[in-house]
N, C-alpha and C positions, 0 to 999 in steps of 0.2 A: 382545151383551157390549163394555166397550169395547174401539177401536183395532181392528173390528170393523169395513169398507167395505161399506155397504150401493147396490148401484143403482137407481136409478130411472128407467121409463117409462113414458110417457104415449102414444095412439095415438088420433087422432079419428080417424075415416073418415065422410062425410058419404054420404046415403043418396039414391041418387039410380042414373042409368043407366051415370052417367063419376064414380063418386066420386071428392071432391075426398080427398087424404087429407096429416095434417102428424100427426110423431114430433119425442119429442126425449128428452132420454135428462140425468140429473147426477147424479152419484153424493156418500156425502156420507158420512164416516168417526166413528165414536159418539166422542162423551167422557164422561169423570165426570160433566158436567154435563149432560151429558143426560142419563145414564143419572138424577141423582135426577130433574130438570124437563123433561122431555123437548124435544123438537127441534119443530120443521115445517122439511120442506124444497118451495119452488117453485120448477115447470118455467113455463119460457115458450117456447109453442107456438103456430107459428104454420101452420093450412089453406090452403094458394095455390089458387083459382079454374081449374081448369082448361077450362073451356068456357065456349061464349055473351057473353051481354052487361057478364058481369065479370071477363071471366076473364085473371087476372096478378094480381086484386084479392084479399085476405089479414083471413078470419079471427084475430084475436090471441085464445090463449085463454091462462088462468095457470091450471097444475096443482097442488093445494094434498095435500101429505101431512102431516098433524099427526101426532102418537107422545106419549105419556103416559106414566107411570108408573103 
């Protein structure tokens, strides 16, 4: 409904013995235009390497949620 505040959360976990984890959240308040046209919410998410030769380096992901009426 118009005025609803939606919370979005994304979590990416690497699959290995010492998994790296990245999490990010954002929110969006639904407008009348959103109800008519749909909307997209984008989250920038970084996963930082926690060990090995690449320790401290990050992988960057863009997570996109798309809604259509």
